[in-house]
N, C-alpha and C positions, 0 to 999 in steps of 0.2 A: 415395455416392446415385448420381456416373459408374453404378459398379460394381452397382447397384444394393439397396446400403442402406440399409436406414429409420437416418436419422441429424439426429435433431432441429434448427433449422437457429437463427440464431447461436452466437458465438463464444468456444470456454470451452476450460479446458484438462483437462479434462475432459471425454474425447467417447466420448456413446453411443452405440451398434451397438442400438439395437434390434429383436433376433432373432425374441421373442416365443417363448419355447418353450426348455423346464428345455438338453433333449438339446442342441437345434440347439442352445443359449451351449457344451454343456461339450461336444459335436464341433467346433466352429468353431473353441472354447479350443486344445485339442489339435490341433489345422492347423496353432493358426497358431503356437502356440509349435512344434510341428515344421518353419520356413518362421523358427524366429530369431524372433519376433515374441512378450513376455511380455503379457499384459493380465489384463487382472482379471472375472470375473464376478460375473454380480447377478443371481440367480433369488430365486423365490416361499421364500419366503416376504417376503419381505428388500424385492421389489418387485410389484405387480400382477399382478396373472397378463393370460398377454398380454404382459410390456416387460415380462420378460428379456433381457439387455444383454448382453456386450458391452462396458467401456470402457476411452480408452485416455489414456495420459496423455501429453499432449507439457508439453513447460518449454519455457524459453530455448535450454535449449542440443543440440536438435536443430536434425539443419541440413537440409536439402532433404532428403538423402544416405538420412537417415533418415526422413522422410517418404517418400521415394516408394519406399524401402524396406520398410515395413510398405503401400502400396499395390499396391503385388507383390505379397506372401505376402497382401490380403484377396481380392484377382482369382485371385489360387489358391485360389482354397483355393472361394471363389466355384465357380468352373469346374472342382474336385473334380482339381484335379492334385497327385499327394504327391513329397516331397520326395523 
């Protein structure tokens, strides 16, 4: 949330980052891949219009370094920094 993304409240193993637009989801997904972060997409009609999202799966094997790498990639994507 502090990076400017819409993330619902709650602690869940699959974290939804709502982007609200199919094209924005695919653009963000591709840029995250370029930064070495694999995510899943959920776009319409699988989700309601305006709720399109990137989903991140967190596991107990992820450590703080992994989470920091993911957050760094999201920060770079948000600010337009490419690899």
